[in-house]
N, C-alpha and C positions, 0 to 999 in steps of 0.2 A: 489330409487327403479328401475327406468328405466334402469340405468347403469347395475345393478345386473341382471335384466331379460335379457337384450341384451347380457351380458357377458356369462350367463349360457346357453342361446340359442346357442351362437357361440361355446362354449365348447362342448355341446352335438352334434351339427352338425359336428364339427371337429373330435370328437372322433369316432362317428359311421362311418363317411366318411373315416377316416384313417384306421379303421378296415376293412371296405369293400375293400378299395384299396389294402391294404397289402395282404388280402386273394386272391384277384384277381391277384396280382403280382406273388404270388406263383403258381397260375394256369398258368400264362404266361410261367413260367419256365417249368412247367409240359408239356405244349403243345409243347414246343421246344425240349423236351427230347424224344418224340416219342408218340406212340398211347396209352400209359398206361392210361391216364386220360379218353380217349374215351372208352377204354375197361372197365374201372371201371364203368363209367356211363351206359354202355350197361348192365353190370352185375346187376345194380340197376333196370333195366327194362325200360330204356329210349331209345326210338326209335331214329334213326338217331344220334347215339352217337357222331360221329365226329362233327356234326353240333352243338349238345348240348354242347360239350366241348368248342367250340368257343363262343357260345352265353353266357354261364355261365361266362367264363373268361372275355370277353369284357364288359359284363353288370356290373360286379363287378368293373372292372377298370374304367368304365365311371361313375357309380353311386357314387363312393367314392369322386372323385374331385367335382362333382356337389354338394354333400352335404357340403363338406368343404367350397366351395365358396358360398353356399346358392343360388343355381340356380335351379329354378323350384322345390322348396323345398318339398311341399307335394307329388309331383309325385316321386321325388327321394327317399323320405322316404318310399313311397309305394312300389317302385321297390326293395329297400333294404329288406323290409318285405317279399315280394314275394320270393326273392332269398333264404332267410332263411327258409321260410315256405316250399318251395320245398325241401330243404335239410332235414328239419325235417321229412317230410312225406316219402321221398324216401329212406333216409339213416339212420336216427337217431331214428325214432318213436318206434321201437321195442327193443331198447337197454337200456332202463331205463332212468331215469332222469339225473343222474350225468355224466358230460362229463369226469370225472376222472375215471369212471368205466372201468377197463381194462379187456379184450383186446379190448373191443368196446368203442365207445364214445356215451354217451347219448345225450339227446336233450336239456339239460340245456342252453348251449351257443346259439344255433340257435334260440331256443324259446325266450330267453331273448332279443336277437337282433331284432327279428321279432316284439315282443310286444312293445319294446321301440321305434322302428321305427314308428309304427302306432300311438302311443301316442304322440311322439315328432312332428309328422306331424301336430298335432293340433296347435302347437305353432307358426307355420310359420317360416320364415327365420330369424326374428329379423331385427333390423335396420342395422346391419353390415353384409350385404349380397349383392350379385349381383342382386338378385330379387329387392331389394329396390333401388340400384344404377341405374338399368335399368328401374325403374318405373313400374315393374310388380306387380300389386296389386291383381291379381286373385289368387286363392280363399282363401285369407288369413284370412278371418273370422274364428275363431277357430272351430266352428261346421262344416263349409263347408270343411275346410282343413282336419279335422279329418275324415270325411266321405270319402273324396277323397283319403287320404292315406290308409284307410281301404279297399275301393273298389279296388284300384290298388293292394294292398297287397294281400288280400284274393281272390278277383275276378281274378286277374292275375294268382295266384297260381292254382285256380280251372280250368281256361281255359288251362293253360300250361299242367297240369296233364292230363286233358281230351284228349288233343291233342297228347301228347308224352309219357305218362307213361303207361306201361303195366307191373304191378308188377310180378316178377318172382314167379312161384309156389314153395311153400316150398317142400323140398325133402321128399319123402315118406319113 
C-alpha cells in the first residue's frame, strides 16, 4: 500500500506541476512576442499589467517544477491554486462552466486545478520528493498541510485581487 500511495502522490504532483509549467511556458513565449499579454491582463482590470504578466508567467514556470520535484509541496500547491483562482475570478467566472463553450472559455479547467491543488496539498510530498530528501518535515501532517494549501490558495487570491484587480465596468 505504501508504494501505491507514494506512486499516486508522485503522479499527482508531476501532472499538476507539468500542467502549470506548460501553461507558464506558453506565457513566456507570449511575453517575448510583445505587449499583448500585458494588454490582455489590463483589459481584465489588473493594475500594473506589465508587472502582472511577469508575475503570472514566472510564478507558473516556478511552481510547476517545484511540484514535480516535491519541494515545499503544500506551499507550491497553494500557489498553483491561487494562480488558478485568480484566473477563474478575473477571466472565466462569467463565461459558464464548460471550458469548451465557444467563443469563450468557462471555468471548468481552472476550477478543477484549483480544487485539486488544495486537496492534494493535504497529502504532502510523499516519500519520493525533495522535501523528504532534504529532511523538510514541516507541515506535512495532513490537516496542517491542507490548511496551509487552502490559506495560500484562497488567502493569496484574496490579497492579490484586493491589491491589483479593479474589475472593468460592463458596457452600458
